[in-house]
N, C-alpha and C positions, 0 to 999 in steps of 0.2 A: 902740760906738766901736771896740773892739778889732777887731770883725769888719771895719769898713771899712779899718783899718790893714792887716789881714792880706790883705784883697781887693786893696788898692792894691799891696802888695808883690808879690802873685802876679802881677798884670798887668805890673808893671815887670820882672819877672825875664826873663832872657835864656837860660833853660835849654831846650834843643831838645827834651828829652824831654817837657816840659810842653807845648811848642807842638804836638808830635805827639799827645800825648793829648787836646789840645783839638781838633785837626782830627779825631780819631776819634770823639769825643763829638758834634762837629758832623755828621759823617757819619751816626751813629746817629740823630740827630734828623731828618736828611732822609729816612733809611730809614722811620722811623716815620711820616712824613707821606705816604710812598708816592713820594717824589722820589728813586728810585734812581739815575737818571742823574746827578744832582747829587752824590749820595754817592760814586758810583764815580769821578767826576771828582776830588773831593777826596781820595779814597784813593789814586788813581793819582798825583796831584801830591805828596801826602805822602810816598809810597813813594820817588819819585825825589829828593825834598828831603832826607829824614831817613835813608834806608838807608845812604847811603855813610858817614855819621858814626856811625850805630848799626846795625851789620849785623843784629843780632838782631830789629830791627824788622821786617825783611822777612819773617821767619817769622811774626811775629805778625799783620801785615796779611794775608798770604795765608791764614791759618787763621781769620781773623776771620769 
């Protein structure tokens, strides 16, 4: 019951850092499946979407 509430709250949040981390995790999943083109596309889009608001992410994504 508590898990569902926490999950719902996480889904409803609008924190861009969480959205970025979600995209990073999604990219990791595509890499593990061997679909690197899709992963790179997501990472590139994430960089352009989130780096202006969080400049430190640019460093993290480049060294990922």
